[in-house]
Each structure stands twice: as C-alpha cells, then as structure tokens.
C-alpha positions as CSV (number, residue, x, y, z in Angstrom):
1,X,2.6,-16.0,12.0
2,X,6.4,-15.8,12.1
3,X,8.2,-13.3,14.3
4,X,11.8,-12.4,15.0
5,X,13.4,-10.3,17.8
6,X,16.1,-8.0,16.5
7,X,17.7,-5.4,18.7
8,X,15.0,-5.9,21.3
9,X,12.2,-5.2,18.8
10,X,10.0,-8.0,17.6
11,X,8.9,-8.0,13.9
12,X,6.5,-10.3,12.3
13,X,5.0,-11.5,9.0
14,X,1.9,-13.5,8.4
15,X,0.9,-14.9,5.0
16,X,-1.7,-17.3,3.7
17,X,-1.7,-18.4,0.1
18,X,-4.8,-20.2,-1.3
19,X,-5.8,-21.7,-4.6
20,X,-3.8,-23.1,-7.4
21,X,-1.5,-21.4,-9.9
22,X,-2.9,-20.2,-13.1
23,X,-0.2,-18.8,-15.4
24,X,1.8,-16.6,-13.0
25,X,-1.2,-15.8,-10.8
26,X,-2.4,-17.2,-7.5
27,X,-5.2,-16.0,-5.3
28,X,-3.6,-14.9,-2.0
29,X,-5.0,-13.8,1.3
30,X,-2.2,-12.1,3.3
31,X,-1.3,-9.8,6.0
32,X,2.1,-8.3,6.5
33,X,3.6,-6.8,9.6
34,X,6.6,-4.7,9.1
35,X,6.5,-2.5,12.2
36,X,7.7,-3.6,15.6
37,X,5.1,-5.8,17.4
38,X,4.0,-4.6,20.8
39,X,2.9,-7.8,22.3
40,X,2.2,-11.5,21.6
41,X,-1.0,-10.6,19.8
42,X,0.5,-8.4,17.1
43,X,-1.4,-5.2,16.3
44,X,1.3,-3.2,14.4
45,X,0.9,0.3,13.1
46,X,1.4,-0.8,9.5
47,X,-0.9,-3.7,8.5
48,X,-2.8,-4.4,5.4
49,X,-5.1,-7.3,4.5
50,X,-6.6,-8.0,1.1
51,X,-7.4,-10.7,-1.4
52,X,-5.6,-10.0,-4.7
53,X,-3.6,-11.6,-7.5
54,X,0.1,-11.4,-6.8
55,X,0.6,-8.9,-9.6
56,X,-1.5,-6.5,-7.6
57,X,-0.1,-7.3,-4.1
58,X,2.0,-4.9,-2.1
59,X,5.6,-5.8,-1.3
60,X,5.7,-9.0,0.8
61,X,8.1,-11.8,1.7
62,X,7.0,-15.1,0.3
63,X,8.5,-18.6,0.8
64,X,7.2,-21.5,-1.1
65,X,7.7,-25.3,-0.7
66,X,10.1,-25.0,2.3
67,X,12.7,-24.0,-0.3
68,X,14.9,-21.1,0.8
69,X,15.8,-20.5,-2.8
70,X,12.2,-19.7,-3.5
71,X,12.1,-16.6,-1.3
72,X,10.7,-13.6,-3.2
73,X,10.3,-10.1,-2.0
74,X,7.5,-9.0,-4.3
75,X,8.1,-5.8,-6.3
76,X,5.3,-4.1,-8.2
77,X,5.4,-4.8,-12.0
78,X,7.4,-8.0,-11.7
79,X,5.5,-11.2,-12.0
80,X,6.1,-13.9,-9.4
81,X,7.3,-17.3,-10.6
82,X,4.6,-20.0,-10.5
83,X,5.0,-22.9,-8.1
84,X,3.5,-26.3,-8.0
85,X,2.1,-25.9,-4.4
86,X,1.5,-23.3,-1.8
87,X,3.4,-24.7,1.1
88,X,5.5,-22.2,3.0
89,X,8.2,-22.1,5.6
90,X,9.3,-19.5,8.1
91,X,12.0,-17.0,7.1
92,X,15.6,-17.8,8.0
93,X,17.8,-15.4,10.0
94,X,19.2,-14.2,6.7
95,X,15.7,-13.5,5.4
96,X,14.7,-11.6,8.5
97,X,17.8,-9.5,8.4
98,X,17.0,-8.6,4.8
99,X,13.4,-7.9,5.6
100,X,13.9,-5.6,8.6
101,X,17.2,-3.9,8.0
102,X,15.4,-1.3,5.9
103,X,13.1,1.3,7.4
104,X,9.8,-0.6,7.9
105,X,7.8,1.9,5.9
106,X,10.2,1.7,3.0
107,X,9.9,-2.1,3.1
108,X,6.2,-1.6,2.8
109,X,6.7,0.3,-0.4
110,X,6.1,3.9,0.8
111,X,9.2,5.2,-0.9
112,X,9.4,2.8,-3.8
113,X,8.6,4.6,-7.0
114,X,8.5,3.1,-10.4
115,X,9.6,4.9,-13.6
116,X,7.2,7.2,-15.4
117,X,7.4,8.9,-18.8
118,X,10.3,11.4,-18.5
119,X,8.0,14.2,-19.7
120,X,5.8,13.9,-16.7
121,X,6.5,16.1,-13.7
122,X,5.4,15.9,-10.1
123,X,3.6,17.3,-8.2
124,X,0.7,17.6,-10.7
125,X,-3.0,17.1,-11.2
126,X,-5.5,17.4,-14.1
127,X,-8.2,20.0,-13.6
128,X,-11.5,18.7,-14.9
129,X,-13.4,22.0,-14.7
130,X,-13.7,22.2,-18.4
131,X,-15.7,19.0,-18.5
132,X,-18.2,19.8,-15.7
133,X,-20.7,22.5,-14.9
134,X,-18.7,24.5,-12.4
135,X,-21.5,27.1,-11.9
136,X,-24.0,24.3,-11.0
137,X,-21.4,22.7,-8.7
138,X,-20.9,26.0,-6.8
139,X,-24.6,26.5,-6.5
140,X,-24.7,23.3,-4.5
141,X,-22.5,24.6,-1.7
142,X,-25.3,25.5,0.8
143,X,-27.1,22.3,0.1
144,X,-24.0,20.1,0.7
145,X,-22.9,22.1,3.7
146,X,-26.3,21.8,5.3
147,X,-26.6,18.1,4.8
148,X,-23.1,17.4,5.9
149,X,-23.7,19.2,9.2
150,X,-27.0,17.4,9.7
151,X,-25.5,14.0,8.9
152,X,-22.6,14.6,11.2
153,X,-24.9,15.5,14.1
154,X,-27.2,12.5,13.4
155,X,-24.9,9.7,12.5
156,X,-21.6,10.4,14.4
157,X,-18.1,9.7,13.1
158,X,-16.7,7.4,10.4
159,X,-13.1,8.4,10.2
160,X,-11.1,8.6,7.0
161,X,-8.3,6.1,6.7
162,X,-5.2,7.2,4.8
163,X,-3.7,3.7,4.4
164,X,-0.2,2.6,5.3
165,X,1.7,4.6,2.7
166,X,2.2,7.9,4.7
167,X,5.1,10.2,4.1
168,X,5.5,10.5,7.9
169,X,5.1,7.0,9.4
170,X,4.5,8.5,12.8
171,X,1.4,10.4,11.7
172,X,-2.0,9.0,12.3
173,X,-3.6,6.7,9.8
174,X,-7.0,8.1,10.9
175,X,-6.2,11.8,11.4
176,X,-9.8,12.8,12.2
177,X,-11.5,13.8,9.0
178,X,-14.7,11.9,8.4
179,X,-16.6,10.3,5.6
180,X,-20.1,10.0,4.3
181,X,-20.7,7.1,1.9
182,X,-23.2,8.0,-0.9
183,X,-22.7,4.4,-2.2
184,X,-21.9,1.3,-0.1
185,X,-20.8,-2.2,-0.7
186,X,-21.5,-5.4,1.3
187,X,-17.9,-6.6,0.6
188,X,-15.0,-6.0,3.0
189,X,-13.3,-2.7,2.4
190,X,-10.8,-2.9,-0.5
191,X,-9.2,0.0,-2.3
192,X,-9.0,-2.1,-5.4
193,X,-12.8,-2.5,-5.5
194,X,-13.6,1.2,-5.8
195,X,-14.3,0.9,-9.5
196,X,-16.1,-2.4,-9.4
197,X,-19.4,-0.8,-10.1
198,X,-21.4,-4.0,-9.7
199,X,-20.6,-4.0,-5.9
200,X,-21.7,-0.5,-5.1
201,X,-25.3,0.5,-4.4
202,X,-26.7,3.9,-3.4
203,X,-26.7,4.3,0.4
204,X,-29.4,5.8,2.6
205,X,-27.3,9.0,2.8
206,X,-27.7,9.5,-0.9
207,X,-31.3,10.5,-0.3
208,X,-30.3,13.4,1.8
209,X,-27.9,14.7,-0.9
210,X,-30.4,14.5,-3.8
211,X,-29.2,17.7,-5.5
212,X,-25.6,16.5,-5.3
213,X,-26.6,13.1,-6.7
214,X,-28.3,14.9,-9.6
215,X,-25.0,16.6,-10.3
216,X,-23.0,13.3,-10.0
217,X,-25.3,11.8,-12.6
218,X,-24.0,14.4,-15.1
219,X,-20.4,13.5,-14.6
220,X,-18.6,11.6,-17.5
221,X,-19.2,8.1,-16.0
222,X,-20.5,5.0,-17.7
223,X,-21.1,3.6,-14.3
224,X,-20.2,4.7,-10.8
225,X,-18.6,2.7,-7.9
226,X,-17.7,4.2,-4.6
227,X,-19.1,7.7,-3.9
228,X,-17.7,9.4,-0.8
229,X,-17.8,12.8,0.9
230,X,-14.7,13.6,3.0
231,X,-15.2,16.4,5.5
232,X,-13.9,17.9,8.8
233,X,-15.1,20.7,11.0
234,X,-11.9,20.9,13.0
235,X,-8.5,22.2,11.9
236,X,-6.9,18.8,11.3
237,X,-4.5,18.0,8.5
238,X,-4.7,14.9,6.4
239,X,-1.1,13.5,6.3
240,X,0.6,13.3,2.9
241,X,0.1,9.7,1.6
242,X,-0.1,7.5,-1.4
243,X,-3.3,5.5,-1.9
244,X,-1.4,2.4,-3.0
245,X,1.7,1.4,-4.8
246,X,0.4,-0.6,-7.8
247,X,1.5,1.4,-10.9
248,X,-0.5,-0.9,-13.2
249,X,-3.8,0.0,-11.5
250,X,-5.5,3.1,-12.8
251,X,-8.6,4.4,-10.9
252,X,-10.9,6.5,-12.9
253,X,-12.4,9.1,-10.6
254,X,-13.5,12.7,-10.2
255,X,-12.5,14.6,-7.1
256,X,-14.5,17.8,-6.6
257,X,-15.7,20.4,-4.2
258,X,-18.4,23.1,-4.1
259,X,-16.0,25.7,-2.7
260,X,-12.3,26.2,-2.5
261,X,-12.0,26.2,1.3
262,X,-10.3,22.8,1.6
263,X,-6.5,23.3,1.2
264,X,-5.8,20.1,-0.8
265,X,-2.4,19.5,-2.4
266,X,-0.1,17.2,-4.3
267,X,3.5,16.7,-3.1
268,X,6.8,15.6,-4.6
269,X,8.6,14.2,-1.6
270,X,12.0,14.3,-3.2
271,X,12.0,18.0,-4.1
272,X,9.6,19.0,-1.3
273,X,7.5,20.9,-3.8
274,X,3.8,21.2,-2.9
275,X,1.1,22.1,-5.4
276,X,-2.2,23.2,-4.1
277,X,-5.3,22.3,-6.1
278,X,-6.9,25.5,-7.2
279,X,-9.7,24.1,-9.4
280,X,-13.1,22.9,-8.3
281,X,-12.5,19.4,-9.7
282,X,-9.5,17.2,-10.4
283,X,-8.2,13.8,-11.4
284,X,-4.8,13.0,-10.0
285,X,-2.1,10.4,-9.7
286,X,-2.6,8.7,-6.3
287,X,0.4,6.4,-6.7
288,X,3.5,8.1,-8.0
289,X,3.2,11.2,-5.8
290,X,1.8,12.0,-2.3
291,X,-1.3,14.0,-1.6
292,X,-2.9,15.4,1.5
293,X,-4.8,18.3,3.0
294,X,-3.7,21.1,5.3
295,X,-5.6,22.1,8.4
296,X,-8.3,24.7,7.9
297,X,-10.8,26.4,10.2
298,X,-14.5,25.7,9.8
299,X,-16.2,23.0,7.8
300,X,-14.3,21.8,4.8
301,X,-15.2,19.0,2.5
302,X,-14.6,17.3,-0.9
303,X,-16.3,14.6,-2.9
304,X,-14.8,11.7,-4.7
305,X,-16.7,9.6,-7.2
306,X,-15.0,6.4,-8.6
307,X,-16.2,4.4,-11.5
308,X,-15.8,3.8,-15.2
309,X,-15.4,6.8,-17.5
310,X,-17.5,6.9,-20.7
311,X,-15.7,5.9,-23.8
312,X,-16.2,9.4,-25.2
313,X,-14.4,10.8,-22.2
314,X,-11.7,8.2,-22.3
315,X,-11.0,9.2,-25.9
316,X,-9.9,12.6,-24.7
317,X,-7.3,11.2,-22.3
318,X,-3.7,10.7,-23.6
319,X,-2.2,7.5,-22.2
320,X,1.4,6.7,-21.2
321,X,3.1,3.7,-22.6
322,X,3.7,2.4,-19.1
323,X,2.8,3.1,-15.5
324,X,-0.9,3.4,-16.0
325,X,-1.4,5.0,-12.6
326,X,0.5,8.1,-13.9
327,X,-2.2,8.8,-16.5
328,X,-3.7,11.9,-14.8
329,X,-0.3,13.5,-14.5
330,X,0.6,12.5,-18.0
331,X,-2.6,14.2,-19.2
332,X,-1.7,17.3,-17.1
333,X,1.5,17.4,-19.1
334,X,-0.2,17.0,-22.4
335,X,0.4,20.6,-23.4
336,X,4.1,20.0,-23.4
337,X,5.8,19.1,-26.7
338,X,5.5,15.5,-27.8
339,X,2.6,14.5,-25.5
340,X,-1.1,14.2,-26.3
C-alpha cells in the first residue's frame, strides 16, 4: 500500500501482480484507491478488487521493476507492455501528482468514454419485446409481486451495489434497492463472471419463483448465468451509473419486468438527455452510457438474466466493428441507413 498526503488529504494505491507474462497478459490481483483515505486503515469510497487480465482491468497505476520509465496508467483498449518480472516500486512525487490531480472519479474511469460507431446515438436501448411472450410476462405480475413480498419479509435485505462508476460520486453505492438471486455462485462477486454459465447454479429462491423460472427458460439463451431480481418498496432512486468501463466486454442479457411501474432510464451525461425505458424488456449498453432508476411509490421491480444467447438469436444482432459493449445501442440504431 502506497499513500501520499496532498493538500491535507491522503490518497493511496495498492496493487499486487501475480503470475508470469504470457504475450501481453498477466494475471493481476489489485485494488486501487483514488478517493481520500480517512484513516491509516484505508476504507475509501471508491474501491474495486478483482482478478482479471490486464486488458480487462480498470484504469490503475502500475510500476514494474523499480523502473520509473515503466509507469503505466492503464487505459481500456490499450495492451500493457510485457515485463520480465512483476516487481514494483512506489510512485514518485511526480507520479502521485499525475494520479491525483484529476478528479478521483475521472481517474477511476467514470467519465472516460471510448469511440463508438458514429451512427450510434445515446441514450438508447434495444427493446426485446418482439422476441418474448409479453402477454405471458404480464400475467406473471401477481406471482412475482407476491413472492418478492414474501421473500423480503422472510429473508431481509441484500442491497444492490451500483459499482464505483456513478455519475454523482457523492451518491450512495448502495442506494437501498434490494436483490433476490435466482442463481448463485460460490466464487467471489465479479461483474465479469455474470455470463460464466458454469459458475452459476439455481438458488433456493428459484423454487419460490417457479412460474418466473418457466418464463426464463423460454428466453433466447443457450445457457444462463446470473439471474437477479432487483426491487424496492420505498421511493429511492438508483443513481445513474455505468456497470464497468471495458468496451471490449459485451454482456448478453435480458432485462425485463412484469409491469411498467419501475421508472428505468438511460442517460447521456454530456447532453443531459434521459430516455425512459417504455418496453417490458430491453438489452442496453451498460458501458458507453449511464443508466439508473427514478424513485417511485410502492413496490417496483425488474429482472435481469445474463448468459449466452443462442446462435439463432445472435444471428439477428448487427455487430459494430469496434467497441463491442456498444452492440445493444448499435442494434437499436439498426433502422438508420447503413446499419444492420
């Protein structure tokens, strides 16, 4: 752990690299701390831990071989140079100044956006209503509502985590909405494991939502990974956020709801334009735009199922030449000339 006091605020960064290089890839276990530290045992507001190849790592400061020239501030889409060892040294004063002179959230990647196909516009989402049985989905409303209420009373709270990439860095990363896992994994939580279908098994809660599970079985998935109900019975907003910043990572998922009570939206932070989802189902770009939910009275909920789409369904999806994460928005623009 390295720390530095600048203008009476202490910042820190902690990094541990393991394994040996293979091409331009290492295995890395890391944590980065880009918010001010409140005490000698840092528990900053922005923190992220994960085990990933560097190509899929968030922006971090890395120093190899005690060599100041080897300092790299990782940027998504740019491979890191390979090194012969994984020794590291602490950042110099110059490095710290470079690291913390920007807003901490920007340094963490919140406002770093890669290029997308110029024909794609934000905010946007792709409605999937034409590919699912909407009438059957709507008929499940009483069933899902009843079981969510029962589960909440019986099992207590498991709060939804927005992640660190919030539009407003002062907003809560756990705003109050709660979760019911219909599939669970024994591995530590990792957003990049959502579609690793071999890790996810049906949870005990799935038995209570049998009719919903029957509907999920009809969705266009070859195999499913994480399956999650997100709900709230209090008027609490979910802050606008990005799920991650890795433009080369495309998660195949279906977001859906049995009613339209949840005011869910996509947001272009530059223009301020907000687009409410009006369909019962959607697939959306979680990386190149923000999304969130407005506060609403009463019980509101939505379901998200991640996994691997069937090849038949994939054949319907137009694919951009770059920035795979933008695929849902690229598809949403497919009616425009020259796309699709």
